[in-house]
C-alpha positions as CSV (number, residue, x, y, z in Angstrom):
1,M,90.1,124.3,201.9
2,K,90.2,120.6,201.7
3,L,87.4,120.7,199.4
4,K,89.3,122.6,196.7
5,A,92.3,120.5,196.8
6,L,90.3,117.7,196.0
7,L,88.4,119.1,193.2
8,L,91.8,120.1,191.8
9,A,93.2,116.5,192.0
10,T,90.5,115.4,190.3
11,A,90.2,118.0,187.4
12,G,94.1,117.1,186.9
13,V,93.7,113.0,186.4
14,A,90.9,113.8,184.1
15,V,93.1,116.0,182.1
16,A,96.2,113.2,181.9
17,G,93.6,110.7,181.5
18,S,92.5,112.3,178.1
19,A,96.1,113.5,176.9
20,S,96.8,109.5,177.5
21,A,93.9,108.1,175.8
22,A,94.7,110.4,172.4
23,D,98.1,108.9,172.5
24,L,97.2,105.7,172.0
25,P,98.1,104.1,168.8
26,V,94.9,104.2,166.2
27,V,94.9,100.0,164.7
28,A,94.7,101.0,161.0
29,E,93.1,98.9,158.5
30,P,94.8,95.9,156.7
31,V,96.5,97.5,153.0
32,D,97.1,95.2,150.4
33,Y,100.1,96.7,148.7
34,V,101.3,96.1,145.2
35,Q,104.0,92.9,145.4
36,V,106.9,92.5,142.4
37,C,106.7,89.3,141.0
38,D,110.6,89.5,140.0
39,A,110.2,85.7,138.6
40,Y,109.0,86.4,135.2
41,G,111.4,89.6,134.5
42,A,111.0,93.5,135.3
43,G,108.2,95.0,135.2
44,F,105.8,92.3,136.3
45,F,103.5,92.7,139.2
46,K,101.4,90.9,141.6
47,I,97.7,91.8,141.1
48,P,96.1,92.4,144.4
49,G,94.0,89.4,146.0
50,K,94.9,87.1,142.9
51,D,97.8,85.1,142.1
52,T,98.3,86.6,138.5
53,C,101.2,88.2,138.0
54,L,100.5,91.3,135.0
55,K,102.5,93.4,133.0
56,I,101.7,96.6,131.4
57,G,103.7,98.1,128.4
58,G,103.0,99.7,124.9
59,R,104.6,101.6,122.5
60,I,104.3,104.9,120.6
61,R,105.2,105.4,116.8
62,T,105.8,108.1,114.5
63,Q,107.1,107.7,111.0
64,F,107.2,109.6,107.7
65,A,108.5,108.8,104.3
66,T,108.6,110.6,101.1
67,D,107.0,109.6,98.1
68,N,109.0,107.4,95.2
69,L,111.8,109.2,94.2
70,Q,112.5,107.4,91.1
71,D,109.9,108.6,88.0
72,N,108.3,105.2,86.7
73,E,105.5,105.9,83.8
74,G,102.7,104.7,85.7
75,D,103.6,105.4,88.8
76,K,101.2,103.8,91.6
77,Y,103.4,104.9,94.3
78,E,103.6,109.0,94.5
79,D,102.1,110.1,97.8
80,Y,104.2,110.4,101.0
81,S,103.3,108.7,104.1
82,A,102.9,109.2,107.7
83,Y,101.4,108.1,110.8
84,A,101.1,107.7,114.5
85,K,100.6,104.2,115.4
86,G,100.1,103.4,119.4
87,Y,100.5,100.1,120.8
88,L,99.3,98.6,124.1
89,Y,100.4,95.3,125.6
90,L,99.4,93.2,128.5
91,T,101.1,90.0,129.6
92,S,100.0,87.8,132.2
93,M,101.9,85.4,134.6
94,T,100.1,82.7,136.4
95,D,101.5,79.7,138.5
96,T,98.9,76.8,138.4
97,E,98.8,73.0,139.0
98,I,99.0,71.9,135.2
99,G,101.6,74.7,134.7
100,L,102.8,78.1,134.1
101,I,99.6,80.1,132.1
102,K,100.8,83.1,130.1
103,T,98.5,85.5,128.1
104,Y,99.1,87.7,126.0
105,T,97.1,91.0,124.3
106,E,98.1,93.7,122.0
107,F,96.0,96.6,121.1
108,N,97.0,99.1,118.1
109,S,95.8,102.1,116.7
110,K,97.1,104.2,113.6
111,W,96.1,107.5,111.9
112,D,97.8,108.1,108.5
113,Q,98.6,111.0,106.6
114,A,94.9,110.9,105.0
115,G,92.9,111.9,107.9
116,S,91.8,108.3,108.7
117,G,91.9,106.1,111.6
118,K,91.9,102.8,112.2
119,V,92.0,100.0,115.3
120,E,94.4,97.2,113.7
121,A,94.5,93.7,114.2
122,G,97.3,92.6,117.1
123,S,98.0,89.4,118.8
124,A,95.9,88.0,121.6
125,Y,97.1,83.9,122.8
126,L,97.2,81.5,125.9
127,Q,100.2,79.4,126.5
128,I,100.4,76.7,129.0
129,G,103.9,75.9,130.0
130,A,102.9,71.9,130.4
131,S,105.8,69.4,131.2
132,Y,106.4,67.5,128.3
133,A,105.9,71.0,126.1
134,D,104.3,74.8,125.6
135,I,100.7,74.5,124.3
136,L,99.9,78.0,122.6
137,I,96.7,78.8,121.3
138,G,95.8,82.0,119.3
139,R,97.3,84.6,117.0
140,T,100.7,85.5,116.6
141,T,104.2,85.3,114.8
142,S,103.9,82.7,112.7
143,Q,106.5,79.4,113.9
144,F,107.7,79.4,109.8
145,D,109.0,83.2,110.0
146,G,112.4,83.8,111.2
147,F,114.7,86.9,110.0
148,T,112.5,89.8,109.3
149,G,114.8,93.1,108.9
150,A,117.8,94.8,110.6
151,V,116.8,98.1,110.0
152,D,115.0,100.7,112.6
153,A,112.2,101.5,109.8
154,G,112.5,100.0,106.8
155,I,110.8,102.1,104.5
156,I,111.0,100.3,101.3
157,T,109.5,96.8,101.4
158,R,112.0,93.8,101.5
159,N,110.5,90.1,100.7
160,W,110.7,87.5,103.4
161,S,107.9,85.9,105.3
162,D,106.5,88.2,108.2
163,K,102.7,87.3,109.4
164,S,101.1,86.4,112.8
165,T,98.6,83.6,112.2
166,L,95.5,81.9,114.0
167,Q,97.4,79.0,115.5
168,F,97.6,75.9,117.3
169,A,100.8,75.3,117.9
170,L,103.6,73.2,120.5
171,A,107.1,74.2,121.4
172,K,109.2,72.2,123.2
173,S,113.2,73.4,124.6
174,F,115.7,70.3,125.1
175,G,118.3,71.9,126.9
176,N,121.8,73.1,125.5
177,G,120.1,75.8,123.3
178,V,117.9,73.4,120.5
179,T,114.0,73.7,120.3
180,A,111.2,72.9,118.3
181,A,107.8,73.4,117.3
182,I,104.9,72.3,115.5
183,S,101.7,74.1,114.6
184,A,98.8,74.1,112.7
185,E,98.0,77.9,111.2
186,D,94.9,79.3,109.4
187,S,95.8,78.9,105.5
188,S,93.4,82.2,105.0
189,Y,96.4,84.0,106.6
190,R,98.4,82.7,103.9
191,D,95.9,83.7,101.1
192,G,95.0,80.1,100.9
193,D,91.8,78.1,101.2
194,T,89.8,78.9,104.1
195,N,88.4,76.7,106.9
196,S,91.5,75.0,106.5
197,A,95.1,74.9,108.2
198,D,98.4,75.0,106.9
199,Y,101.4,72.8,109.1
200,V,104.6,74.0,110.1
201,G,107.4,72.4,112.1
202,K,110.6,73.9,113.0
203,V,113.7,72.8,114.9
204,G,116.7,75.7,116.2
205,I,120.2,75.8,118.0
206,A,121.2,78.7,119.7
207,Q,124.9,79.2,121.0
208,G,127.3,81.7,122.6
209,W,128.3,82.0,118.2
210,G,124.6,82.6,117.3
211,S,121.8,80.4,116.2
212,F,120.9,78.2,113.4
213,E,117.6,77.2,112.6
214,V,115.5,75.6,109.7
215,A,111.3,75.7,108.6
216,A,108.9,73.8,106.6
217,A,105.1,74.4,105.7
218,L,103.0,72.4,104.0
219,H,100.4,75.1,102.4
220,D,96.4,74.7,101.4
221,T,96.1,76.4,98.0
222,V,92.7,77.7,97.1
223,E,89.8,75.4,96.7
224,G,89.5,73.4,93.4
225,A,93.3,73.8,92.5
226,E,94.2,70.8,90.6
227,D,97.0,69.7,93.6
228,N,95.9,71.6,96.8
229,Y,99.1,71.3,98.5
230,G,102.3,74.1,98.1
231,Y,105.3,73.9,100.5
232,A,108.0,76.2,101.7
233,V,111.2,75.3,103.8
234,R,113.6,78.1,105.3
235,G,116.5,78.2,106.4
236,T,118.4,81.3,108.8
237,A,121.8,81.6,110.2
238,T,122.7,84.0,112.6
239,I,126.7,85.2,113.4
240,N,126.8,87.4,116.4
241,L,130.1,89.7,116.5
242,D,130.5,90.6,119.4
243,M,134.5,90.6,118.7
244,I,133.7,93.7,116.9
245,A,131.4,95.7,119.1
246,E,128.6,94.6,121.7
247,G,125.3,93.9,119.9
248,D,126.7,93.4,116.4
249,A,125.4,90.6,114.1
250,F,125.0,89.5,110.9
251,V,122.0,87.2,109.5
252,F,121.7,85.5,106.5
253,Q,118.4,83.6,105.1
254,A,117.7,81.4,102.0
255,A,113.6,79.9,101.2
256,Y,112.0,78.0,98.8
257,A,108.5,77.7,97.6
258,D,106.8,75.7,95.8
259,S,102.8,77.3,95.3
260,A,103.5,78.7,98.4
261,T,104.3,82.2,97.6
262,H,103.0,84.1,100.7
263,Y,105.9,82.2,102.6
264,L,108.3,84.4,100.5
265,G,106.8,87.5,101.4
266,A,106.1,87.7,97.6
267,N,102.1,88.0,97.7
268,E,102.0,92.0,97.7
269,V,104.7,91.9,94.7
270,L,102.6,89.1,92.4
271,K,98.8,91.0,93.5
272,G,97.5,93.4,89.8
273,L,101.4,92.4,88.5
274,V,100.6,89.5,86.4
275,T,98.0,90.5,83.4
276,G,94.6,88.4,84.8
277,Y,95.5,87.5,88.0
278,D,94.8,89.9,91.2
279,D,94.7,87.6,94.0
280,A,97.8,85.6,94.7
281,E,96.0,82.5,95.6
282,Q,95.2,82.3,92.1
283,L,98.7,82.2,91.2
284,D,99.3,79.3,94.0
285,A,96.6,77.5,92.5
286,E,98.5,77.5,89.4
287,G,101.6,77.0,90.6
288,V,104.3,79.3,90.8
289,K,107.5,78.4,92.1
290,G,110.5,80.4,93.5
291,F,113.0,81.4,95.8
292,G,114.2,83.9,98.5
293,L,117.5,85.6,100.0
294,G,117.5,87.6,102.9
295,A,120.6,89.1,104.5
296,G,121.5,92.0,107.5
297,F,123.9,93.5,109.3
298,T,123.9,95.8,112.4
299,H,127.5,97.6,113.9
300,F,126.9,99.4,117.0
301,W,129.5,102.7,116.9
302,T,128.6,103.3,120.9
303,S,126.1,102.3,123.0
304,E,123.7,104.9,122.1
305,V,124.2,104.7,117.8
306,A,123.9,102.1,115.3
307,T,124.1,101.6,111.8
308,S,121.9,98.9,110.2
309,I,121.8,97.4,106.6
310,D,119.4,94.5,104.9
311,G,118.4,93.2,101.7
312,S,116.3,90.4,100.0
313,Y,116.4,88.8,96.3
314,L,113.1,87.0,95.0
315,S,112.7,85.3,92.0
316,L,109.8,83.6,90.8
317,E,108.6,81.8,87.6
318,S,105.3,79.8,86.0
319,D,104.3,77.8,83.3
320,L,100.8,79.6,83.2
321,A,97.7,79.5,81.1
322,S,98.2,82.5,79.5
323,G,101.7,81.9,79.0
324,N,105.6,81.6,81.5
325,Y,106.5,84.2,83.0
326,D,109.5,85.5,85.4
327,I,109.6,88.1,88.0
328,D,113.1,89.1,89.8
329,R,112.7,91.9,92.4
330,W,115.7,93.0,94.8
331,A,115.7,95.7,97.5
332,I,117.8,97.3,99.8
333,D,117.3,99.3,103.4
334,A,119.6,101.3,105.4
335,S,119.2,103.3,108.4
336,I,121.4,104.8,111.0
337,G,119.2,104.7,114.6
338,W,120.2,107.0,117.8
339,Y,118.5,105.3,121.5
340,P,119.4,108.3,124.1
341,V,117.2,106.5,126.5
342,S,116.1,103.2,127.3
343,G,113.3,102.1,124.8
344,M,113.7,105.3,122.9
345,V,114.8,105.1,118.7
346,I,114.8,108.1,116.6
347,A,116.2,106.9,113.1
348,L,116.9,107.8,109.8
349,D,116.4,105.0,107.1
350,G,116.3,105.2,103.5
351,G,116.1,102.3,100.8
352,F,115.7,101.3,97.3
353,A,114.1,98.4,95.2
354,N,114.0,97.4,91.6
355,T,111.5,94.7,90.1
356,E,111.3,92.7,86.7
357,Y,108.6,90.9,85.0
358,D,109.2,89.4,82.1
359,A,105.9,88.0,80.4
360,A,107.3,85.9,77.3
361,G,105.4,86.5,74.2
362,T,103.6,89.6,75.2
363,N,104.3,93.2,75.6
364,N,103.3,93.6,79.1
365,D,107.2,93.1,80.2
366,V,108.2,95.8,83.2
367,D,111.1,97.4,85.2
368,F,109.9,99.0,88.2
369,D,112.2,101.2,90.6
370,D,111.4,102.2,93.6
371,A,113.3,104.6,96.2
372,K,112.4,106.4,99.8
373,I,114.0,108.0,102.7
374,G,112.0,108.4,105.8
375,A,112.3,109.1,109.5
376,R,110.6,107.6,112.5
377,V,110.4,108.2,116.4
378,Q,109.4,105.6,118.5
379,Y,109.2,105.0,122.4
380,T,108.5,101.6,124.2
381,F,107.7,101.4,127.2
């Protein structure tokens, strides 16, 4: 009897001991949780095991535009256009002993109505936030560029400088909204000389009322030209109109160029238009002069609906060996956009342009109208 009681007690202790061991907590392996980097803005997170913060973004854009609705003799714009385009953006921020290092990489792919697809060039640059200035090396928007449109799609081409270039730039903020930048930019991106640089400088101020900026560029034209350099200047003023509705703004821009037509956004207009000259770089070498005006206005009817209108006027003249000529082109574009959720744009767009080419002493005069309507659906994340 005593032996039986002892065996039962021993078994009870063993069972109790097993149950207690099973209830003991298990030591988990350490886990690297993703940390948010609030210091650099929304969307940044810390790469596990590194001091670098990364932001991944992108965009899908789909667009359709009609053919030219105007009847012009020999019209080269006789087909509709449509495309789907994808963007991928990678931005990194790393705080180091030499300053904040930022990198930006953009990838683009595009498919159009002709059934062709391609990977397009995007921006890629490195920026170091040193104590004396921000140092930028790579391909991004030219330091010369200012206003590049107010509408949501821009079905009609307007004339202003809008170009990404390979560059080395220094930018500095002096406080109170005053900034300045200088850069050396590859001339070939502006139909200029190869293995050479254009030199660009700008200064601007931004306040509650809006902003004002001036820029200038020294352009290296084609090799062998009698006068190897041209120049361009630009001034841009932006007036905030939040007293009408939040987000409303009016922009005016003026630019002048001598042997630097690309800085007026004129090159696509010139190519093939002037008899005997297929490339704008040849025209720059001959000394084409001109000016461009641009303006835009945006009004938000509600936080989700806005209308925009912008336009440009371009005037060029030259005294070539083949004779004098004048080119005048004006273009206007308007859109209505609906923004149902953050990042989404659904827009209808239409525009009209007229180009006049007057060649003295010849029968090569051109008067060409261009009118199109289109739509864009775009989502940015």
